[in-house]
N, C-alpha and C positions, 0 to 999 in steps of 0.2 A: 373788271370794275364792278359788275353786278354781284360777283361772288364776294367781293370785299364788303359791299353794302349789306348783303344778306347776313354775313357773319356779324357785322356791327349790330344789326337789328336784333338778331337772335340773342346776342350777349346782353343787349339792353333789356329784352323781355325777361331773360333768365334773372338778371340782376334785380329788376324791379319786382319780380314775382316771388322773391324769397320772403320768409316770415320775418327774418331779421336782416335788415340792410346794414351796410357799413356804418351808416349814421346812427343806428340804434344803440351802438355801444359808446360809452363815455371815453373811449380810447380808440386810437387808430388801429384798424384791423387790416392786415394784408389780404388782398383779394384771394390769393391762393390758399388761405387758411380759413376763409369765411365759412366754408362747409363744416369744418371741424368744430368751430365755435357754435354753429347752429346745432350740431349733433349733441354737444354738451348741454345746450339750452333745452333740447327736447327731453333729455333725461332728467333735468331739473324739474320740468313741468310734470313729470310722472309723480313727483313727491310733494311739491308745494304749489299753491295757487289754486284758482277756481277750477282749472282743468285737470287737476291731479287724478290719475287713474288708480294710484295705490291708496286705497282708503281703509284705514283701520281706526278704531276708537282711540282717541288721544285726549288728555286733559290740556288745558290752556298752556301750562308750563311746557309740556312736551311739544306742542305746536310751535310755541315761540322759539324753543331751542332748535327745532328742526328747520324752521324758516330762516333763522339767523345763519345757520350753517350752510344749508343747501342753496338758499337764494343769494345771500351776501357773500358767504365764504367761498363758494364755488366761483362766483363772479370775480372775486378778488384774485383767485388763483388763475383764472383765464387772463386777466389783465397782466398779472406778474409774468406769465409765460409769454404772452404776446409782446410785451415791451422789454423783455430781457435782451439787452444788446450783446451779451456774451454768447448767446446761443444761435446756432444756424437755423435757417428756416426748416430744415429737415428735423432738427432736434425739437423745435417748437411744435411741429406737427405730431411728433412722437408723444410729447407730454400732454397735448390736448386730447389725443386719442386715448391715452392712459387715463386721463381725468374723466373722459366720457365713460370709459369702461368701468371705472370705480363707481361712479354714480349709478350706472346701469346695474352693476352687480348688487349694490346696496339696495336699490329699488326692488330688484328681483327677490331678495331675501328679507325685505323690510318687515320688521316686527316679529320675525321668527326668533327662536332661541338664539342668543349671541348677536343678534342684529337689531337691537332695540333703537327707538328714536334717540335715546340719550347718548349713543356713541357717536353721533354725527360730528360734533365739534372736535372730539379727539381723533376721529377718522381723518378729517381734513388736515389737522395739524400733523398727524403722522405721515400723510401723503406728502405734504410739503417738505418735511425733513427727509423722507426717502428720496424724493425728487432731487433735492439739493445734493445728496450723497451720490446719486446716480449720475448727475451732471458732472461730478468731479471724478467719475470712474471708481468710486469707493463702494464697498458693500453696504447695502441698506439693512443688513441683518440686525445691527444694534437697535434699529427702530422696531423691528418685529419683536425682538426680545423685550423691549420696554413696554409693549402694549399688550392688551388682552387678546385672547384667541380670535374673536370675531374680526377685530381690526386687522390682525396679522393675516388672516385668511383672505380678506378682501384685497389687501395690498399685494400678496403673492399672486393672486389670480388676475391682477390688473397690470402689473409691471411685466408684460410679456413681449413687448415690441423690441426689436433689435436696435442697437446692440444689447446683448444680454448683460445684466448686472453681474459682477463677479461674486456677489453674495447670494445668488438665486438658490443654489442647492442648499446652502446652509440655512437660508431663510425658510425653505420648504420643510427642512428637518425641524427647525424651531417651531414652526406652526404645528407640525404633527405632534411634537412633544407637548405643546400647550393643549392641543386637542385631547391627547391621552391623559394629561393631568386633569383636565376638566371632565373627561368621560372615561374613567379607568376601566369600565366594563368593555370598552372597545379595544383594549390593549392587545389581546390575543388575536382577534380578527385582523387587526392592522398589521401585527407582526407576522402573521401568516403570509401577508402580501409583501412585507419588507422585513425579513428576519434579521437582517444585519444593520438595522437602524441603530444609530448611536444610543448608548445607554439601554440597549435591549435587555441586558441582564437585570438591571435595576427595575425596568418595567415589568419583567416577568415576576419578580418578587412582589411588586405591587399587585399584579394580577392574581397571584396566589392568595394574597390576603383578602382579595375581594370575592373570589369564587373558586374554591379549590376544586370543585367538581368540574368546572370548565377547564381548569388547568389539567386535570386528570385526562380529560378527553383529548386535549391538544397534545399531551405528552405521549399518547399512544399513536399519534399520526406518524406516518412514514414520509415526512417531508423535512425541509430545512429547519423549520421552527421546532418540530418534534425532536430533531437531533440536538438542537440548542438547549431545549428544556432538559433533555436526558443527561446532558453534560454539564448542567448548571451546578455551581459549587454550593449554593444555599441548601441547608439541611432539609428544610420543608419541601422545597422544589424537587430535590433529589429523591426524597422518600416517596413523594407522590408519583414521580416518574418511574421509579422502580416498581411500584404497585401497578401502575397503568400498563406496564410491559410484562406483567405476569399473567398467566392464564387464570390465576386465582385472585387477581387484583380486586374484583368486586367483593370478595370475601374478606380481604385485608382492610379495605378502605374504611369500614366502620370503626376500626380500632386505631386510626391514624394518630390521634392525639396521644394516646398512651404509648404507641410505638415511638413517637418523637421524644417523649419524656423518658423512654427506657423502662417503662413499667411492664411492658410486654414486648415480645420479639415476634418476628415473622415465624420463627420455628414453633413458638407457643401456639400460634394460630393454626399452623399446619397440623398440629397434633389432633385438633378437634374439628377442622373445617369439613371433613367428610362425614361427620356424625352430627345429625341435626339436633339431637338432644343435647350433646355436650357443647355444640356451637351456640345454641340458644342460651345455655347456662353462662357461657363466657360473655355473651352480649348483655345479659341481665346484670351480671356483676360489674361490667364496664359502665352500663347506664346508671347504676346506683352510685358509682364513683363520680361520674360526670354530674349527676343531680346534686351530690354533696358540694361540688365546686360552685354550683350556681347560688348556693346560699351565702348569706353574709358570714364572715367579713370578706371572703374572697370574691364572690360574684363573678366567677370566671366561666366563660362559655367555651367548652372544648371544641376543637376543630371537628367538623363533620359530625356533630351530634345528630343532625337530621338524617345522615346516611345510616347511622347506627339505629335510630328509631325506625326508619323505613325497613331496614333489614330485619329488625326484631319483629315488627308487625307482620312482615311477609312470612317469616318462619313460624310465628305464633299461629297464623291462620292456616298456612299450607300444611304444616306437619301435625299440629295439635288440634286446632279448633274444627277444621273440616273433617277430621277423623271422628271426633266425638259427636259432631253434628250428624254425620252420615249414619251413625249407629243409634239415632234417636229412638228408633223403634225397638231396640234391644233392651229388655227389662233387667238383665243381669248387669249391675253396675260394674262389677269386676271386669266384665268383658268390654263394656262400652268405654270405660275410662282407663283401660289398661295403659294407653299411651301416656297418660299424665302421671302415672305412678312414679314416684321418685322425685317429682318436682318439689322444690321448696315453697313455703308460703309466698315468698317474694316472686318466684318464677310464676306461680299461679296468679298472683296479683297482676302481673304484666300481661298474662294471657287475657284477663278480663278487660283491662283498660285499652289494650291495643287491638282487641278483637271485637270492639263495640259494633262495628258494621256487620259482623257475621255471626256472632255467637247466639245460639238459640236460648230460649228461656230455660229449658231443662239443662242445657249445658252450663249456663251461667250458675244456676242454683247449685249444681253439684261441684263446680269449681270453687264457688264461694264457700260451700260447706267444708271442702277439703283444706282450704286455707287455714281455718281455725283448728281443724283436727290435727294439723301437722305443726302447730305451735305448742311449745312446752307450756307456755302460759298464754291462753287465747285472749289476748287484749288487742282491740282494734287500734288504740293509740300507739301501741308498740309496733304494730304492723306498719302504720304510716311513717313512724320514725325510722324504721328499718329500711325504707325506700326513700328516705329524705323528703317525704311529702310529695314525691313525684307523681303527677297526674291525680292528686287527691280529689280535685273537683270532679274529674271524670268518674272516679270510683264512687263518690257520693251520689252523683247524678244517676249512675247505673243502679246503685243500691236502692235509690228512691224509686226508679222505674220498675225494678224487679221485686219490690216490696221486701227488701232485706235491710232497709235503713234503720228501722227501730231495733232490730237485732244488733246491727253494727254499733249503734250508739250505746246500747245497753252493755256492750263489751268494753266500754271505755272507763278509764279511771275517773273518779269523782271530779266534777268541774271541767273536765277536758271536753265534754260534749259542746258546751257553749263556746269554748275557745275555738273548737273546730268549725262550728257553724259561722262564727264571726270571720274566721280566716277564709271560709268558703265564699263569702260575699265581698269582702273588702279588697282593695288593690287591683281591681280588674283593669283600671286605666294605666297601670304601670308597666305591664309586660309588652313584648313586641306586638306589632299589628296583628299578625295571624294568630298568635297565641292568645292575646287578650280577647279577641273575638271568639275564639273557640271556648275559652274559659267562660266568657259571658253567656254564650249559647248553652253551655252545660248548666250554668246556674238557672237560666231561663227554662230549659227543658225539665229541670227537676221539680219546679215549683208545684205544678199541678198534682204530681204524685205525692209530694210531701204534704200538700194541703189536704188531700183526701185521707191520708193515713195518720198524719201528725199535725193537726192545726196549730198546736203551740209552737212547734219549730217553724212553721210557715209564718206565723205572726212575728217571730223573732227575726226571721230573714227579711221580712218586709220592713221592719224597723231599722235594720242595719242598712238596707238599701236606701231608705230615706236619709239616714245619717251620712252615708257616703256621698249621696247627691249634694247635700249641703256642704260637705267638705270640698267637693270639686267646684261648686259655685264660688266658694270663698277663694279657691286657688285659681279660678278662671281657667280651668282645664276643660276645654271643649269636648275632648274625647270622653273624659270621665262624666261630664254633665250629660252627654248624649246616652252613654251606656246606662247610667243609673236612672235617668228619667224614663228610658224605655222599659227597664226592668220594673220600675214602680208602676207604670201604666199597665204593663202586662200582668203583674201580680194582682193588682187591684181588679183587673177584668176577670181574673179567675174566680172571684167571688161574684156569682151571678146576681146576687141581691143588689149589687152596685149598678148593674146595667151599664157598664162602660162600653161606649162605642169605639172600638179600636181603630176603625177606619178614619174617623174624624179626629180622634186624639193623636194618632200617629201620622196622619197624612198619607195613608197608603190605600190601595184599592180594597174593596170589601173582603173580609176574611171569613164571614159566616155564610156567604153564598157566592155563586158564580152566575152572572147574567147569561141567559140562554143566547142572546144575540152576540155575545163576545165569543161564542164557540162555533158559530156558523160561518161559512165562507160566502163568497159573492153569489153562489148558486143557492144559498139558504140551507145548505146541508152541513151536518156535523161530521167531520172526518176523524177517525180514530186509528191509531197504529198500536199493534201488540207485538212485543218482541218475545219470541220463544227460542229455546236453545236445546240442542240434542245432547244427551248425557249418556255415559256408559251405565249409569244406574237407572236409566229410563225415567228419571224424574221429569225432565222437560217433555218427553214424549207423552207421559201420562197426564201432565198438566194440560197439554194441548188437547188431548182426548176429552178431558173434563170440560175444558173451555168450549169446544165445539159442540158438546152435548146441549149447551144452552141455546143453540141455533138450529142444528140439524133437525129436519122434520117439523119445524115450527112454522105454521102458515104466516106468521108475522115477520119472518125473516127468510131471505133468499141467500143461499150459499153458492158461490161460483169459484171453481178452481182455475187458476191461470194456466195457460198451455204448458208452461215450463214445469208445472207442478211444484213451484217453489213457494207459493203463497196462495191464500184464499181471500176472496172478497165477500163480505157479509153486508147485505143491504136490507134496510127496513122496507116492508111492503105495505105497512099501514102507518098512519100518522105522519109526523114530520120526517124528512129524509135524514137517515143516519147511515154512514158507510164505515165499515170496520175492515181494516187490512191486517192480516196476521200471517207472518212468515211461518213456514213449517219447521218443526224442530228436527231438521235433518242431521244425521250423525254419521261420521266416517272420516276418512282421511281428508286433509286440506280444508277442514271446517266448512262443510257444505251449508251449515246453518248460517254462517257469516255471509257466504256467497248469496244465499237466499235473501237475507236482509238487505244487502247492497243492491241486488236486482230490484227488490221492491222499492227501496228508497229512490233509485234511479227512475223507475216507472212513475212514482208519485211526483217526482220533480218534473218530469216531462209533461205530466198531465196537470201540473199546478195544483196538486192536492196537498194542502198543508194541514197536518193533523193538529187538533187542539186538545185531544185526549190521548195520552200515551200511557201504556201499561207495560210494566216489566214483569215477565213471568219466567222465573228461573232462579237457580241458586244465586246467592248474594255475590259470589265471585264472578258471575257473569255481568254484574251491574256496570262495570267499567265499559264494557262493549256497548251497552244500551246508552250510557251517558255520552259516549263518543258520537253516537248517532242521534242524540236527542235534538229534535228541531226546536228552534226558538219560538215557534208558534204554539208550543204546548202550554195550555192553561191549567189542565188537570193532569197530574203525574202520579201514578200508582206505583210505588217502589217495592212494596213487599218488605221483607225483613232487612232493610238496608237504610235505616233512618238516621245514621250517625252524622256528625257535623260535616265531615268532608263531603259526603254525598249530598246533603242539603245545600251546602255552599256551592257545589258544582251545578246542581239543578238550577239554583237561583242565579248563578252567573250566566247560564244559557238562556233561561226564561225568568226574568226578574219578578214576574207576578204570578208564578205558578202556585197552584194549590196542591199540596203534597199529602198523599196518604201513605203512611208507613206502618210497619209492625215490628214489635220486639221479638216476634216468634217466627218460625218458618211459616211461609204462606200456606194456607189450607183452603181446599175448594169449599169446605163447609162455610167459610167466611168470604173468600174471594168472590165466589159466584153471586151470593146475595148482594154484595156491594156493587159489582158490575151491573147486575140486573137493575138495582135501584137507580144507578146513574142512567142507564139506557131507558128505563121507564120514564124518567123525567125528560130526557132528550126527545124521545118519540112523541111525548105529549107537548113538546115545545115549551116546557116550563124551566124556570131558573133552577139551578141546583141549590137546594136549601140544606146545608150540612147538618144543622142542629136537628131539624125535623127528620131528616133521613136517618141520622144516627139514633135518634129516639125510637123510630120505627124498627130499625134493625135490632136494637137492644131488646125491644119487646118480642121480636121474632125468636130470639135465642133464650128467652127467659126460662123456659121449661127444659132446656137442654144444657145441663151444667158444663159438660165438656166443650160444647160449642161456645157457650157464653164466656168461658175462660179464655178461649182462643180469640173471640171477638174483642174482649177487653184489652188484648195486647195490640189492637189496631188503634192508630192515632189519627183522628180526623183532622183536616186542615185547620179548623178553628182552635183546636187544642195543641197544635204543633207550635208551641211558643218559640222554639228555637228558630224555625223557619220564619215566623212573623218577626222575630227580633232581627234576623239578618236583613230582611226586606227594609224594615224601618231604619236600621242603623245605616245602611248604605245611602238611603234617601237623605237622612238628616246630616250625614257627614259630607255629602255632596253640596248641601245647602250652606 
């Protein structure tokens, strides 16, 4: 008897203690399903009402739509399920649990891509239709097919309670196909997991059109998807697969488009692929053909033009430019430039524009000279026409930087000079995102040099920039408005009489100075890191010796070698604390210089030492390694002869406010050491880095040394690095 009374009392307590009692519903709820109704209510509360835990910014319309669906719509479905006289109690429990899971999954993903507040009404309508089909033992796949991906995904993830719907597998497939249709870049990763997915062959063709390079990589894989790709009937897919499974595939790939069109065969490539000179020649001819197709009326972009350009640049630098750079001390031109003998004017042209990041001034000047020596009629407009104006902005920018622009313009036919400059400036908003930014940076970079050497052309450029800005304002083209407004501000600032404050005008941090406080860490010290590289020509080793000569034996500096002999630590003994870490330029098998850099980086990480000044000392082809390890804390970055667009862009991607010093010439201790000393003098004194004053003082120091002055003039201080300033301001304004 006591046991019965206790049970009754406990049931009464449990019943009255629930958040929702039976009487809280406008319909009769069976006691054994009360818990499932309450669970649905809990999920509703996560989305709507004063206790909602999922909080995202929504306008009034979105709030109303969500509330109508989740509050009223879900309540209506609860009532429909509970009062359905044709369903068993077990069936009703199943659908209440499914409804609870639906609202929970939606709340978990709420407002993420594909799960916006606006889908709530359609989601509940789809749920109701799917439930009705499931109750009849019919497939709910037609409901999945009729709705968008996000709704289908939620339904498939919630109809999981037994008995299983006969359309479950088909519905999952449909959801996957909808996902891949919405996110085609995920086709190959998903097919790797499910290579026999229906319509896989069609999906592979879509993936090929999206990213041939990715298809190439998957085609080389020894798995089920790789096999399927290799046996695919589509011509493009089959050709890519054949290349991917050849040892020479990387050498074939740049010619993919012409191979598909039958303009060239694999056998043709085989004839030249082992000869760097002839292979480069074939690439140049192919690039000129592809550039022609980019022009109106065809405006056709060849498959894998980027692969062709990347391979051309690699061959241009590895085989030609590094050879003539390495011989920069050889006075006999026939010896130094023997490797480029036999190259056509067009092939020399591409050496220049693709070697921007590495070519030395003396190398550039001699390659430029040979272009016109090898033309039967030395006309610069004819040269540009022969390459279909490919990279013409880059060529003009480099001509301006190396002081050959006036000569280049003088070699044009009458009237073509103004046409060229107009083309140089207009249309920057029309090309693809990466290309238009690179073109705009080239225009920005060239202006200072043009203004110094040819003010009339500079004025014409500024007028065209203003006109292009007005055109883009009329067309309401935001990208164009940003590009041309930035160029106008930058070009006007180049005229020092205007006293343009770039920081306030462009909304970016100061470009003329670096605040001392921004360079110090929590201990009040400035930390620097210097990257050195070991070379077979001893360049890196000699650079290290020259660098250390600034500190060894000086009472104001203390030099300590770490126990592993992989790096040194240089600390100031007077004035404000400055600590410099420099890895040794070790040379030998297994890249001991890289191991030294990694050991130093790990040590600095463990000690929480974050460098704000980073210096690259080494050949320009080592720069990729420095950039790979460049810390985001870097505020001042000294690149050396590596100031092209790609490198500037990479630095500013890692450290968005970096001040970059670069040079158009091979780095020289005659200039490097005074710059580093000037920076360190300011830091030890606890002063801000004032670039204008520093550069003026350095210029005066070299005034009586013509050779040193010429080298110094090749260095670009941060405030004159208009390309870097443009990238900073462009990114900021496009974000806004």
